[in-house]
PyMOL Python script that loads the backbone (N, CA, C, O; Angstrom):
from pymol import cmd

cmd.read_pdbstr("""\
ATOM      1  N   UNK A   1       0.827  -1.187  -0.002  1.00  0.00           N
ATOM      2  CA  UNK A   1      -0.007  -0.005   0.009  1.00  0.00           C
ATOM      3  C   UNK A   1       0.881   1.259  -0.002  1.00  0.00           C
ATOM      4  O   UNK A   1       0.511   2.278  -0.584  1.00  0.00           O
ATOM      5  N   UNK A   2       2.037   1.176   0.641  1.00  0.00           N
ATOM      6  CA  UNK A   2       2.896   2.346   0.714  1.00  0.00           C
ATOM      7  C   UNK A   2       3.538   2.686  -0.620  1.00  0.00           C
ATOM      8  O   UNK A   2       4.179   3.732  -0.727  1.00  0.00           O
ATOM      9  N   UNK A   3       3.394   1.852  -1.641  1.00  0.00           N
ATOM     10  CA  UNK A   3       3.900   2.192  -2.963  1.00  0.00           C
ATOM     11  C   UNK A   3       3.049   3.267  -3.637  1.00  0.00           C
ATOM     12  O   UNK A   3       3.487   3.903  -4.595  1.00  0.00           O
ATOM     13  N   UNK A   4       1.839   3.462  -3.132  1.00  0.00           N
ATOM     14  CA  UNK A   4       0.981   4.527  -3.653  1.00  0.00           C
ATOM     15  C   UNK A   4       1.380   5.824  -2.991  1.00  0.00           C
ATOM     16  O   UNK A   4       1.302   5.942  -1.768  1.00  0.00           O
ATOM     17  N   UNK A   5       1.802   6.791  -3.765  1.00  0.00           N
ATOM     18  CA  UNK A   5       2.300   8.071  -3.220  1.00  0.00           C
ATOM     19  C   UNK A   5       1.231   8.894  -2.489  1.00  0.00           C
ATOM     20  O   UNK A   5       1.560   9.792  -1.713  1.00  0.00           O
ATOM     21  N   UNK A   6      -0.031   8.591  -2.735  1.00  0.00           N
ATOM     22  CA  UNK A   6      -1.089   9.331  -2.072  1.00  0.00           C
ATOM     23  C   UNK A   6      -1.263   8.886  -0.624  1.00  0.00           C
ATOM     24  O   UNK A   6      -1.872   9.593   0.178  1.00  0.00           O
ATOM     25  N   UNK A   7      -0.724   7.705  -0.290  1.00  0.00           N
ATOM     26  CA  UNK A   7      -0.894   7.148   1.047  1.00  0.00           C
ATOM     27  C   UNK A   7       0.273   7.524   1.938  1.00  0.00           C
ATOM     28  O   UNK A   7       1.411   7.142   1.666  1.00  0.00           O
ATOM     29  N   UNK A   8       0.000   8.278   3.008  1.00  0.00           N
ATOM     30  CA  UNK A   8       1.035   8.632   3.989  1.00  0.00           C
ATOM     31  C   UNK A   8       1.294   7.479   4.929  1.00  0.00           C
ATOM     32  O   UNK A   8       2.439   7.115   5.194  1.00  0.00           O
ATOM     33  N   UNK A   9       0.187   6.895   5.441  1.00  0.00           N
ATOM     34  CA  UNK A   9       0.316   5.668   6.273  1.00  0.00           C
ATOM     35  C   UNK A   9      -1.015   4.936   6.232  1.00  0.00           C
ATOM     36  O   UNK A   9      -2.055   5.509   5.907  1.00  0.00           O
ATOM     37  N   UNK A  10      -0.954   3.650   6.571  1.00  0.00           N
ATOM     38  CA  UNK A  10      -2.156   2.856   6.552  1.00  0.00           C
ATOM     39  C   UNK A  10      -2.041   1.665   7.474  1.00  0.00           C
ATOM     40  O   UNK A  10      -0.952   1.297   7.913  1.00  0.00           O
ATOM     41  N   UNK A  11      -3.174   1.075   7.759  1.00  0.00           N
ATOM     42  CA  UNK A  11      -3.227  -0.142   8.532  1.00  0.00           C
ATOM     43  C   UNK A  11      -4.309  -1.021   7.923  1.00  0.00           C
ATOM     44  O   UNK A  11      -5.427  -0.565   7.688  1.00  0.00           O
ATOM     45  N   UNK A  12      -3.978  -2.273   7.671  1.00  0.00           N
ATOM     46  CA  UNK A  12      -4.911  -3.206   7.044  1.00  0.00           C
ATOM     47  C   UNK A  12      -5.406  -4.184   8.093  1.00  0.00           C
ATOM     48  O   UNK A  12      -4.622  -4.800   8.815  1.00  0.00           O
ATOM     49  N   UNK A  13      -6.728  -4.314   8.161  1.00  0.00           N
ATOM     50  CA  UNK A  13      -7.348  -5.205   9.131  1.00  0.00           C
ATOM     51  C   UNK A  13      -8.398  -6.075   8.413  1.00  0.00           C
ATOM     52  O   UNK A  13      -8.781  -5.806   7.275  1.00  0.00           O
ATOM     53  N   UNK A  14      -8.834  -7.094   9.098  1.00  0.00           N
ATOM     54  CA  UNK A  14      -9.948  -7.878   8.573  1.00  0.00           C
ATOM     55  C   UNK A  14     -11.257  -7.277   9.088  1.00  0.00           C
ATOM     56  O   UNK A  14     -11.300  -6.720  10.185  1.00  0.00           O
ATOM     57  N   UNK A  15     -12.301  -7.390   8.308  1.00  0.00           N
ATOM     58  CA  UNK A  15     -13.591  -6.854   8.684  1.00  0.00           C
ATOM     59  C   UNK A  15     -14.673  -7.884   8.347  1.00  0.00           C
ATOM     60  O   UNK A  15     -14.512  -8.647   7.395  1.00  0.00           O
ATOM     61  N   UNK A  16     -15.763  -7.920   9.106  1.00  0.00           N
ATOM     62  CA  UNK A  16     -16.809  -8.910   8.822  1.00  0.00           C
ATOM     63  C   UNK A  16     -17.380  -8.710   7.417  1.00  0.00           C
ATOM     64  O   UNK A  16     -17.522  -7.582   6.945  1.00  0.00           O
ATOM     65  N   UNK A  17     -17.700  -9.818   6.765  1.00  0.00           N
ATOM     66  CA  UNK A  17     -18.287  -9.797   5.433  1.00  0.00           C
ATOM     67  C   UNK A  17     -19.384 -10.850   5.383  1.00  0.00           C
ATOM     68  O   UNK A  17     -19.144 -12.008   5.727  1.00  0.00           O
ATOM     69  N   UNK A  18     -20.577 -10.467   4.963  1.00  0.00           N
ATOM     70  CA  UNK A  18     -21.713 -11.373   4.959  1.00  0.00           C
ATOM     71  C   UNK A  18     -21.505 -12.581   4.038  1.00  0.00           C
ATOM     72  O   UNK A  18     -21.980 -13.677   4.333  1.00  0.00           O
ATOM     73  N   UNK A  19     -20.803 -12.381   2.936  1.00  0.00           N
ATOM     74  CA  UNK A  19     -20.607 -13.461   1.961  1.00  0.00           C
ATOM     75  C   UNK A  19     -19.407 -14.345   2.312  1.00  0.00           C
ATOM     76  O   UNK A  19     -19.513 -15.572   2.313  1.00  0.00           O
ATOM     77  N   UNK A  20     -18.283 -13.726   2.607  1.00  0.00           N
ATOM     78  CA  UNK A  20     -17.031 -14.470   2.814  1.00  0.00           C
ATOM     79  C   UNK A  20     -16.708 -14.773   4.268  1.00  0.00           C
ATOM     80  O   UNK A  20     -15.820 -15.575   4.556  1.00  0.00           O
ATOM     81  N   UNK A  21     -17.426 -14.135   5.184  1.00  0.00           N
ATOM     82  CA  UNK A  21     -17.095 -14.268   6.597  1.00  0.00           C
ATOM     83  C   UNK A  21     -16.226 -13.130   7.079  1.00  0.00           C
ATOM     84  O   UNK A  21     -16.484 -12.529   8.122  1.00  0.00           O
ATOM     85  N   UNK A  22     -15.176 -12.835   6.297  1.00  0.00           N
ATOM     86  CA  UNK A  22     -14.332 -11.683   6.562  1.00  0.00           C
ATOM     87  C   UNK A  22     -13.685 -11.250   5.259  1.00  0.00           C
ATOM     88  O   UNK A  22     -13.584 -12.026   4.308  1.00  0.00           O
ATOM     89  N   UNK A  23     -13.248  -9.995   5.232  1.00  0.00           N
ATOM     90  CA  UNK A  23     -12.601  -9.446   4.058  1.00  0.00           C
ATOM     91  C   UNK A  23     -11.557  -8.431   4.520  1.00  0.00           C
ATOM     92  O   UNK A  23     -11.436  -8.152   5.713  1.00  0.00           O
ATOM     93  N   UNK A  24     -10.807  -7.884   3.568  1.00  0.00           N
ATOM     94  CA  UNK A  24      -9.697  -6.964   3.879  1.00  0.00           C
ATOM     95  C   UNK A  24     -10.172  -5.532   3.802  1.00  0.00           C
ATOM     96  O   UNK A  24     -10.846  -5.128   2.855  1.00  0.00           O
ATOM     97  N   UNK A  25      -9.799  -4.757   4.840  1.00  0.00           N
ATOM     98  CA  UNK A  25     -10.155  -3.333   4.911  1.00  0.00           C
ATOM     99  C   UNK A  25      -8.884  -2.541   5.221  1.00  0.00           C
ATOM    100  O   UNK A  25      -8.085  -2.939   6.069  1.00  0.00           O
ATOM    101  N   UNK A  26      -8.707  -1.421   4.530  1.00  0.00           N
ATOM    102  CA  UNK A  26      -7.547  -0.551   4.799  1.00  0.00           C
ATOM    103  C   UNK A  26      -8.023   0.766   5.403  1.00  0.00           C
ATOM    104  O   UNK A  26      -8.924   1.422   4.880  1.00  0.00           O
ATOM    105  N   UNK A  27      -7.398   1.131   6.512  1.00  0.00           N
ATOM    106  CA  UNK A  27      -7.604   2.449   7.096  1.00  0.00           C
ATOM    107  C   UNK A  27      -6.427   3.302   6.654  1.00  0.00           C
ATOM    108  O   UNK A  27      -5.277   3.004   6.977  1.00  0.00           O
ATOM    109  N   UNK A  28      -6.719   4.372   5.908  1.00  0.00           N
ATOM    110  CA  UNK A  28      -5.667   5.104   5.207  1.00  0.00           C
ATOM    111  C   UNK A  28      -5.608   6.566   5.654  1.00  0.00           C
ATOM    112  O   UNK A  28      -6.635   7.237   5.760  1.00  0.00           O
ATOM    113  N   UNK A  29      -4.396   7.044   5.912  1.00  0.00           N
ATOM    114  CA  UNK A  29      -4.140   8.467   6.091  1.00  0.00           C
ATOM    115  C   UNK A  29      -3.518   8.941   4.787  1.00  0.00           C
ATOM    116  O   UNK A  29      -2.430   8.513   4.402  1.00  0.00           O
ATOM    117  N   UNK A  30      -4.233   9.833   4.121  1.00  0.00           N
ATOM    118  CA  UNK A  30      -3.753  10.336   2.831  1.00  0.00           C
ATOM    119  C   UNK A  30      -2.708  11.439   3.019  1.00  0.00           C
ATOM    120  O   UNK A  30      -2.688  12.145   4.027  1.00  0.00           O
ATOM    121  N   UNK A  31      -1.852  11.556   2.022  1.00  0.00           N
ATOM    122  CA  UNK A  31      -0.919  12.664   1.927  1.00  0.00           C
ATOM    123  C   UNK A  31      -1.749  13.937   1.769  1.00  0.00           C
ATOM    124  O   UNK A  31      -2.792  13.918   1.114  1.00  0.00           O
ATOM    125  N   UNK A  32      -1.296  15.040   2.362  1.00  0.00           N
ATOM    126  CA  UNK A  32      -2.027  16.293   2.333  1.00  0.00           C
ATOM    127  C   UNK A  32      -2.456  16.702   0.908  1.00  0.00           C
ATOM    128  O   UNK A  32      -3.597  17.115   0.697  1.00  0.00           O
ATOM    129  N   UNK A  33      -1.546  16.586  -0.055  1.00  0.00           N
ATOM    130  CA  UNK A  33      -1.840  17.012  -1.414  1.00  0.00           C
ATOM    131  C   UNK A  33      -2.877  16.132  -2.087  1.00  0.00           C
ATOM    132  O   UNK A  33      -3.507  16.581  -3.044  1.00  0.00           O
ATOM    133  N   UNK A  34      -3.086  14.913  -1.641  1.00  0.00           N
ATOM    134  CA  UNK A  34      -4.009  13.990  -2.304  1.00  0.00           C
ATOM    135  C   UNK A  34      -5.422  14.033  -1.747  1.00  0.00           C
ATOM    136  O   UNK A  34      -6.335  13.461  -2.341  1.00  0.00           O
ATOM    137  N   UNK A  35      -5.614  14.691  -0.637  1.00  0.00           N
ATOM    138  CA  UNK A  35      -6.915  14.636   0.051  1.00  0.00           C
ATOM    139  C   UNK A  35      -8.087  15.103  -0.795  1.00  0.00           C
ATOM    140  O   UNK A  35      -9.185  14.556  -0.683  1.00  0.00           O
ATOM    141  N   UNK A  36      -7.876  16.097  -1.632  1.00  0.00           N
ATOM    142  CA  UNK A  36      -8.976  16.666  -2.439  1.00  0.00           C
ATOM    143  C   UNK A  36      -9.224  15.858  -3.712  1.00  0.00           C
ATOM    144  O   UNK A  36     -10.275  16.005  -4.337  1.00  0.00           O
ATOM    145  N   UNK A  37      -8.281  15.013  -4.103  1.00  0.00           N
ATOM    146  CA  UNK A  37      -8.407  14.381  -5.421  1.00  0.00           C
ATOM    147  C   UNK A  37      -8.552  12.867  -5.420  1.00  0.00           C
ATOM    148  O   UNK A  37      -8.940  12.292  -6.436  1.00  0.00           O
ATOM    149  N   UNK A  38      -8.256  12.220  -4.328  1.00  0.00           N
ATOM    150  CA  UNK A  38      -8.257  10.746  -4.274  1.00  0.00           C
ATOM    151  C   UNK A  38      -9.490  10.246  -3.529  1.00  0.00           C
ATOM    152  O   UNK A  38      -9.817  10.737  -2.449  1.00  0.00           O
ATOM    153  N   UNK A  39     -10.176   9.259  -4.121  1.00  0.00           N
ATOM    154  CA  UNK A  39     -11.313   8.650  -3.428  1.00  0.00           C
ATOM    155  C   UNK A  39     -10.973   7.228  -2.982  1.00  0.00           C
ATOM    156  O   UNK A  39      -9.973   6.647  -3.403  1.00  0.00           O
ATOM    157  N   UNK A  40     -11.825   6.691  -2.126  1.00  0.00           N
ATOM    158  CA  UNK A  40     -11.627   5.312  -1.662  1.00  0.00           C
ATOM    159  C   UNK A  40     -11.629   4.340  -2.845  1.00  0.00           C
ATOM    160  O   UNK A  40     -10.838   3.397  -2.883  1.00  0.00           O
ATOM    161  N   UNK A  41     -12.524   4.577  -3.809  1.00  0.00           N
ATOM    162  CA  UNK A  41     -12.542   3.744  -5.008  1.00  0.00           C
ATOM    163  C   UNK A  41     -11.263   3.793  -5.791  1.00  0.00           C
ATOM    164  O   UNK A  41     -10.852   2.786  -6.368  1.00  0.00           O
ATOM    165  N   UNK A  42     -10.604   4.972  -5.829  1.00  0.00           N
ATOM    166  CA  UNK A  42      -9.297   5.101  -6.474  1.00  0.00           C
ATOM    167  C   UNK A  42      -8.280   4.185  -5.823  1.00  0.00           C
ATOM    168  O   UNK A  42      -7.508   3.518  -6.511  1.00  0.00           O
ATOM    169  N   UNK A  43      -8.274   4.150  -4.504  1.00  0.00           N
ATOM    170  CA  UNK A  43      -7.313   3.327  -3.786  1.00  0.00           C
ATOM    171  C   UNK A  43      -7.609   1.834  -4.011  1.00  0.00           C
ATOM    172  O   UNK A  43      -6.692   1.044  -4.231  1.00  0.00           O
ATOM    173  N   UNK A  44      -8.879   1.459  -3.954  1.00  0.00           N
ATOM    174  CA  UNK A  44      -9.261   0.060  -4.208  1.00  0.00           C
ATOM    175  C   UNK A  44      -8.843  -0.358  -5.618  1.00  0.00           C
ATOM    176  O   UNK A  44      -8.259  -1.426  -5.808  1.00  0.00           O
ATOM    177  N   UNK A  45      -9.139   0.475  -6.589  1.00  0.00           N
ATOM    178  CA  UNK A  45      -8.766   0.177  -7.989  1.00  0.00           C
ATOM    179  C   UNK A  45      -7.258   0.050  -8.169  1.00  0.00           C
ATOM    180  O   UNK A  45      -6.782  -0.868  -8.836  1.00  0.00           O
ATOM    181  N   UNK A  46      -6.521   0.960  -7.581  1.00  0.00           N
ATOM    182  CA  UNK A  46      -5.071   0.910  -7.632  1.00  0.00           C
ATOM    183  C   UNK A  46      -4.562  -0.403  -7.015  1.00  0.00           C
ATOM    184  O   UNK A  46      -3.713  -1.081  -7.593  1.00  0.00           O
ATOM    185  N   UNK A  47      -5.088  -0.744  -5.844  1.00  0.00           N
ATOM    186  CA  UNK A  47      -4.632  -1.935  -5.119  1.00  0.00           C
ATOM    187  C   UNK A  47      -4.912  -3.198  -5.944  1.00  0.00           C
ATOM    188  O   UNK A  47      -4.088  -4.112  -5.969  1.00  0.00           O
ATOM    189  N   UNK A  48      -6.048  -3.255  -6.606  1.00  0.00           N
ATOM    190  CA  UNK A  48      -6.378  -4.434  -7.404  1.00  0.00           C
ATOM    191  C   UNK A  48      -5.388  -4.652  -8.533  1.00  0.00           C
ATOM    192  O   UNK A  48      -5.110  -5.787  -8.921  1.00  0.00           O
ATOM    193  N   UNK A  49      -4.854  -3.544  -9.060  1.00  0.00           N
ATOM    194  CA  UNK A  49      -3.864  -3.635 -10.134  1.00  0.00           C
ATOM    195  C   UNK A  49      -2.445  -3.834  -9.656  1.00  0.00           C
ATOM    196  O   UNK A  49      -1.595  -4.295 -10.419  1.00  0.00           O
ATOM    197  N   UNK A  50      -2.169  -3.493  -8.401  1.00  0.00           N
ATOM    198  CA  UNK A  50      -0.811  -3.487  -7.893  1.00  0.00           C
ATOM    199  C   UNK A  50      -0.458  -4.679  -7.025  1.00  0.00           C
ATOM    200  O   UNK A  50       0.720  -4.917  -6.760  1.00  0.00           O
ATOM    201  N   UNK A  51      -1.444  -5.429  -6.579  1.00  0.00           N
ATOM    202  CA  UNK A  51      -1.140  -6.556  -5.679  1.00  0.00           C
ATOM    203  C   UNK A  51      -2.057  -7.739  -5.950  1.00  0.00           C
ATOM    204  O   UNK A  51      -3.048  -7.623  -6.672  1.00  0.00           O
ATOM    205  N   UNK A  52      -1.718  -8.858  -5.369  1.00  0.00           N
ATOM    206  CA  UNK A  52      -2.540 -10.062  -5.527  1.00  0.00           C
ATOM    207  C   UNK A  52      -3.958  -9.806  -5.031  1.00  0.00           C
ATOM    208  O   UNK A  52      -4.168  -9.064  -4.071  1.00  0.00           O
ATOM    209  N   UNK A  53      -4.923 -10.427  -5.693  1.00  0.00           N
ATOM    210  CA  UNK A  53      -6.325 -10.130  -5.376  1.00  0.00           C
ATOM    211  C   UNK A  53      -6.692 -10.388  -3.923  1.00  0.00           C
ATOM    212  O   UNK A  53      -7.508  -9.668  -3.348  1.00  0.00           O
ATOM    213  N   UNK A  54      -6.086 -11.424  -3.322  1.00  0.00           N
ATOM    214  CA  UNK A  54      -6.435 -11.705  -1.939  1.00  0.00           C
ATOM    215  C   UNK A  54      -5.806 -10.717  -0.954  1.00  0.00           C
ATOM    216  O   UNK A  54      -6.201 -10.669   0.210  1.00  0.00           O
ATOM    217  N   UNK A  55      -4.857  -9.952  -1.403  1.00  0.00           N
ATOM    218  CA  UNK A  55      -4.224  -8.932  -0.559  1.00  0.00           C
ATOM    219  C   UNK A  55      -4.888  -7.555  -0.699  1.00  0.00           C
ATOM    220  O   UNK A  55      -4.832  -6.740   0.222  1.00  0.00           O
ATOM    221  N   UNK A  56      -5.502  -7.306  -1.827  1.00  0.00           N
ATOM    222  CA  UNK A  56      -6.079  -5.995  -2.102  1.00  0.00           C
ATOM    223  C   UNK A  56      -7.303  -5.737  -1.233  1.00  0.00           C
ATOM    224  O   UNK A  56      -8.191  -6.585  -1.147  1.00  0.00           O
ATOM    225  N   UNK A  57      -7.362  -4.563  -0.582  1.00  0.00           N
ATOM    226  CA  UNK A  57      -8.522  -4.255   0.266  1.00  0.00           C
ATOM    227  C   UNK A  57      -9.800  -4.119  -0.563  1.00  0.00           C
ATOM    228  O   UNK A  57      -9.775  -3.555  -1.657  1.00  0.00           O
ATOM    229  N   UNK A  58     -10.884  -4.623  -0.058  1.00  0.00           N
ATOM    230  CA  UNK A  58     -12.192  -4.437  -0.691  1.00  0.00           C
ATOM    231  C   UNK A  58     -12.859  -3.200  -0.166  1.00  0.00           C
ATOM    232  O   UNK A  58     -13.800  -2.694  -0.777  1.00  0.00           O
ATOM    233  N   UNK A  59     -12.390  -2.702   0.958  1.00  0.00           N
ATOM    234  CA  UNK A  59     -12.924  -1.462   1.556  1.00  0.00           C
ATOM    235  C   UNK A  59     -11.768  -0.583   1.994  1.00  0.00           C
ATOM    236  O   UNK A  59     -10.747  -1.067   2.482  1.00  0.00           O
ATOM    237  N   UNK A  60     -11.948   0.718   1.809  1.00  0.00           N
ATOM    238  CA  UNK A  60     -10.962   1.713   2.241  1.00  0.00           C
ATOM    239  C   UNK A  60     -11.703   2.805   3.004  1.00  0.00           C
ATOM    240  O   UNK A  60     -12.723   3.323   2.550  1.00  0.00           O
ATOM    241  N   UNK A  61     -11.166   3.138   4.169  1.00  0.00           N
ATOM    242  CA  UNK A  61     -11.710   4.224   4.966  1.00  0.00           C
ATOM    243  C   UNK A  61     -10.585   5.236   5.217  1.00  0.00           C
ATOM    244  O   UNK A  61      -9.490   4.867   5.639  1.00  0.00           O
ATOM    245  N   UNK A  62     -10.869   6.507   4.952  1.00  0.00           N
ATOM    246  CA  UNK A  62      -9.884   7.537   5.214  1.00  0.00           C
ATOM    247  C   UNK A  62     -10.007   8.008   6.662  1.00  0.00           C
ATOM    248  O   UNK A  62     -11.114   8.244   7.146  1.00  0.00           O
ATOM    249  N   UNK A  63      -8.891   8.143   7.344  1.00  0.00           N
ATOM    250  CA  UNK A  63      -8.854   8.635   8.704  1.00  0.00           C
ATOM    251  C   UNK A  63      -7.804   9.751   8.786  1.00  0.00           C
ATOM    252  O   UNK A  63      -6.899   9.822   7.954  1.00  0.00           O
ATOM    253  N   UNK A  64      -7.933  10.607   9.784  1.00  0.00           N
ATOM    254  CA  UNK A  64      -6.987  11.709   9.955  1.00  0.00           C
ATOM    255  C   UNK A  64      -5.654  11.215  10.540  1.00  0.00           C
ATOM    256  O   UNK A  64      -4.583  11.716  10.196  1.00  0.00           O
ATOM    257  N   UNK A  65      -5.754  10.209  11.441  1.00  0.00           N
ATOM    258  CA  UNK A  65      -4.559   9.640  12.050  1.00  0.00           C
ATOM    259  C   UNK A  65      -4.859   8.233  12.518  1.00  0.00           C
ATOM    260  O   UNK A  65      -6.018   7.857  12.693  1.00  0.00           O
ATOM    261  N   UNK A  66      -3.816   7.464  12.719  1.00  0.00           N
ATOM    262  CA  UNK A  66      -3.941   6.091  13.231  1.00  0.00           C
ATOM    263  C   UNK A  66      -3.440   6.054  14.659  1.00  0.00           C
ATOM    264  O   UNK A  66      -2.461   6.720  14.995  1.00  0.00           O
ATOM    265  N   UNK A  67      -4.118   5.263  15.521  1.00  0.00           N
ATOM    266  CA  UNK A  67      -3.675   5.183  16.920  1.00  0.00           C
ATOM    267  C   UNK A  67      -2.294   4.573  17.013  1.00  0.00           C
ATOM    268  O   UNK A  67      -1.907   3.760  16.173  1.00  0.00           O
ATOM    269  N   UNK A  68      -1.556   4.964  18.030  1.00  0.00           N
ATOM    270  CA  UNK A  68      -0.166   4.480  18.240  1.00  0.00           C
ATOM    271  C   UNK A  68      -0.045   3.813  19.592  1.00  0.00           C
ATOM    272  O   UNK A  68      -0.786   4.101  20.532  1.00  0.00           O
ATOM    273  N   UNK A  69       0.929   2.898  19.653  1.00  0.00           N
ATOM    274  CA  UNK A  69       1.289   2.252  20.932  1.00  0.00           C
ATOM    275  C   UNK A  69       2.294   3.160  21.646  1.00  0.00           C
ATOM    276  O   UNK A  69       2.699   4.193  21.113  1.00  0.00           O
ATOM    277  N   UNK A  70       2.680   2.768  22.834  1.00  0.00           N
ATOM    278  CA  UNK A  70       3.684   3.520  23.613  1.00  0.00           C
ATOM    279  C   UNK A  70       5.026   3.609  22.875  1.00  0.00           C
ATOM    280  O   UNK A  70       5.782   4.563  23.055  1.00  0.00           O
ATOM    281  N   UNK A  71       5.309   2.601  22.042  1.00  0.00           N
ATOM    282  CA  UNK A  71       6.571   2.604  21.269  1.00  0.00           C
ATOM    283  C   UNK A  71       6.392   3.254  19.886  1.00  0.00           C
ATOM    284  O   UNK A  71       7.252   3.107  19.017  1.00  0.00           O
ATOM    285  N   UNK A  72       5.293   3.959  19.686  1.00  0.00           N
ATOM    286  CA  UNK A  72       4.990   4.722  18.473  1.00  0.00           C
ATOM    287  C   UNK A  72       4.731   3.867  17.234  1.00  0.00           C
ATOM    288  O   UNK A  72       4.877   4.346  16.110  1.00  0.00           O
ATOM    289  N   UNK A  73       4.352   2.619  17.432  1.00  0.00           N
ATOM    290  CA  UNK A  73       3.954   1.763  16.291  1.00  0.00           C
ATOM    291  C   UNK A  73       2.459   1.929  16.109  1.00  0.00           C
ATOM    292  O   UNK A  73       1.758   2.283  17.058  1.00  0.00           O
ATOM    293  N   UNK A  74       1.949   1.675  14.892  1.00  0.00           N
ATOM    294  CA  UNK A  74       0.510   1.727  14.672  1.00  0.00           C
ATOM    295  C   UNK A  74      -0.145   0.623  15.517  1.00  0.00           C
ATOM    296  O   UNK A  74       0.275  -0.533  15.477  1.00  0.00           O
ATOM    297  N   UNK A  75      -1.163   0.995  16.268  1.00  0.00           N
ATOM    298  CA  UNK A  75      -1.821   0.050  17.155  1.00  0.00           C
ATOM    299  C   UNK A  75      -2.833  -0.777  16.363  1.00  0.00           C
ATOM    300  O   UNK A  75      -4.038  -0.529  16.414  1.00  0.00           O
ATOM    301  N   UNK A  76      -2.326  -1.746  15.643  1.00  0.00           N
ATOM    302  CA  UNK A  76      -3.109  -2.632  14.809  1.00  0.00           C
ATOM    303  C   UNK A  76      -4.172  -3.357  15.609  1.00  0.00           C
ATOM    304  O   UNK A  76      -5.319  -3.462  15.173  1.00  0.00           O
ATOM    305  N   UNK A  77      -3.809  -3.844  16.747  1.00  0.00           N
ATOM    306  CA  UNK A  77      -4.721  -4.644  17.593  1.00  0.00           C
ATOM    307  C   UNK A  77      -5.966  -3.827  17.997  1.00  0.00           C
ATOM    308  O   UNK A  77      -7.084  -4.341  17.960  1.00  0.00           O
ATOM    309  N   UNK A  78      -5.771  -2.585  18.373  1.00  0.00           N
ATOM    310  CA  UNK A  78      -6.894  -1.724  18.752  1.00  0.00           C
ATOM    311  C   UNK A  78      -7.842  -1.549  17.563  1.00  0.00           C
ATOM    312  O   UNK A  78      -9.058  -1.629  17.737  1.00  0.00           O
ATOM    313  N   UNK A  79      -7.323  -1.318  16.386  1.00  0.00           N
ATOM    314  CA  UNK A  79      -8.158  -1.175  15.189  1.00  0.00           C
ATOM    315  C   UNK A  79      -8.871  -2.465  14.845  1.00  0.00           C
ATOM    316  O   UNK A  79     -10.051  -2.453  14.496  1.00  0.00           O
ATOM    317  N   UNK A  80      -8.163  -3.580  14.941  1.00  0.00           N
ATOM    318  CA  UNK A  80      -8.747  -4.881  14.625  1.00  0.00           C
ATOM    319  C   UNK A  80      -9.875  -5.203  15.600  1.00  0.00           C
ATOM    320  O   UNK A  80     -10.946  -5.642  15.181  1.00  0.00           O
ATOM    321  N   UNK A  81      -9.653  -4.997  16.859  1.00  0.00           N
ATOM    322  CA  UNK A  81     -10.691  -5.270  17.876  1.00  0.00           C
ATOM    323  C   UNK A  81     -11.901  -4.368  17.671  1.00  0.00           C
ATOM    324  O   UNK A  81     -13.033  -4.834  17.800  1.00  0.00           O
ATOM    325  N   UNK A  82     -11.697  -3.102  17.360  1.00  0.00           N
ATOM    326  CA  UNK A  82     -12.794  -2.191  17.116  1.00  0.00           C
ATOM    327  C   UNK A  82     -13.604  -2.625  15.899  1.00  0.00           C
ATOM    328  O   UNK A  82     -14.825  -2.476  15.885  1.00  0.00           O
ATOM    329  N   UNK A  83     -12.943  -3.156  14.890  1.00  0.00           N
ATOM    330  CA  UNK A  83     -13.606  -3.607  13.670  1.00  0.00           C
ATOM    331  C   UNK A  83     -14.564  -4.763  13.945  1.00  0.00           C
ATOM    332  O   UNK A  83     -15.621  -4.866  13.322  1.00  0.00           O
ATOM    333  N   UNK A  84     -14.195  -5.612  14.863  1.00  0.00           N
ATOM    334  CA  UNK A  84     -15.010  -6.782  15.183  1.00  0.00           C
ATOM    335  C   UNK A  84     -15.877  -6.582  16.431  1.00  0.00           C
ATOM    336  O   UNK A  84     -16.528  -7.515  16.901  1.00  0.00           O
ATOM    337  N   UNK A  85     -15.875  -5.342  16.965  1.00  0.00           N
ATOM    338  CA  UNK A  85     -16.710  -5.049  18.100  1.00  0.00           C
ATOM    339  C   UNK A  85     -16.242  -5.570  19.440  1.00  0.00           C
ATOM    340  O   UNK A  85     -17.020  -5.699  20.386  1.00  0.00           O
ATOM    341  N   UNK A  86     -14.947  -5.868  19.502  1.00  0.00           N
ATOM    342  CA  UNK A  86     -14.386  -6.356  20.769  1.00  0.00           C
ATOM    343  C   UNK A  86     -13.791  -5.211  21.537  1.00  0.00           C
ATOM    344  O   UNK A  86     -13.332  -4.232  20.949  1.00  0.00           O
ATOM    345  N   UNK A  87     -13.795  -5.325  22.851  1.00  0.00           N
ATOM    346  CA  UNK A  87     -13.148  -4.314  23.683  1.00  0.00           C
ATOM    347  C   UNK A  87     -11.752  -4.757  23.999  1.00  0.00           C
ATOM    348  O   UNK A  87     -11.514  -5.934  24.270  1.00  0.00           O
ATOM    349  N   UNK A  88     -10.817  -3.824  23.967  1.00  0.00           N
ATOM    350  CA  UNK A  88      -9.418  -4.165  24.223  1.00  0.00           C
ATOM    351  C   UNK A  88      -9.135  -4.293  25.703  1.00  0.00           C
ATOM    352  O   UNK A  88      -8.002  -4.578  26.092  1.00  0.00           O
TER     353      UNK A  88
END
""", "prot")
cmd.dss("prot")
cmd.show_as("cartoon", "prot")
cmd.util.cbc("prot")
cmd.orient("prot")
C-alpha cells in the first residue's frame, strides 16, 4: 500500500463480510496534497492492479490519524478489535 504516493500511512485489518465471513479493509491516512483528489474507489482500484487479489482491500476508509502504541507503532490490535466489536 505504501507504494501509492497518495498514502502517507495505513493499517490493514480484517472486517466482517456477509458473503465471505471476513474481508480486507484498509484504514488510510492520505498525503495532504491527495486529500482533495483521491477517493476510496481510487485506492481500491489501484490496489487491485498493484497486488494479488487476496491482498487488495475491498474497503478503504480515510482517517486523519492512526492510533499508536507507547513505542509509536501503529496500534493494529486496537483497530482490529474495534472492527469486530471487541473491547481491548
